[in-house]
N, C-alpha and C positions, 0 to 999 in steps of 0.2 A: 482702919474696914480698905484700904488700898492696900494694906496686907493679904486677905482674901482674894484679888483677885488669881494670885498666878496657883491656887487651890482648886478654885472653880475653874479656871482655864484648863487645871494637869486632867481632871475629873471628866471635863468635857470633852479631852480628845480621850482619854481610856475608855470611854462610853462609847464615843465613835468607832474608835478602832475594833471597838469588839459585836460589834451591830453588823459589822462590817462582815465580819467570820459567822456571824450568824446566817447572816441573805446568803454566804455560799455555801452554809450547809443547809438551807431552808430549799435553795435551787437542787440543790445532791440527791436531800431527798423526794424534792418532785420529779426530779427523772429517775430516781429509781420508782416510785408510787406507779410515773407514767408509762416504762419498761413493763412492770410485774403485768400491770392494763393489755400492754400489745400483745405482753407470753400469754395471758388465757385468752385472750381477743384471738389469737394465730390460734391454737389450742385447740379454742370452740369451732372454730371453721374447716381445722385440718381434719380432723375424727372423726366426721360424719362424711367427708370427703373421701381418703382412705378407707373408712368400709363401706361407701358405695360402691367400690376402687375395688373392694376386695369381690363384694358380692359382685358384682358386674364380670366378675374375670370364672366367679362359680356358675356364673350361669353359660356365658360361654364356654369353658369346658362341658356343662352338661347337654349344650345344643350340640358340641363335635361330638360326641360321645352319642347320642340320641343318630344322631345325621347316619353315622358308620351304620348304629346297629341295624337304623332301616336299608341301609342301602344291601346289607349283608342279608338278609332276608328277601332281599330282591331274587 
């Protein structure tokens, strides 16, 4: 019976060492998923803002051209 204790102790040490590696991988996976979600959120916010900036620029150019045309007619 006492001869089995070293085997149980060795198994316990090996299993505890494996679980800490799993925790590191889990943290790494969690960080990756968090980063992916953050990137998607940034893209979801930045794309409409960029489109709005481009639209505002087009409107501004159109307004300037209309103003020039109006001044030339006078």
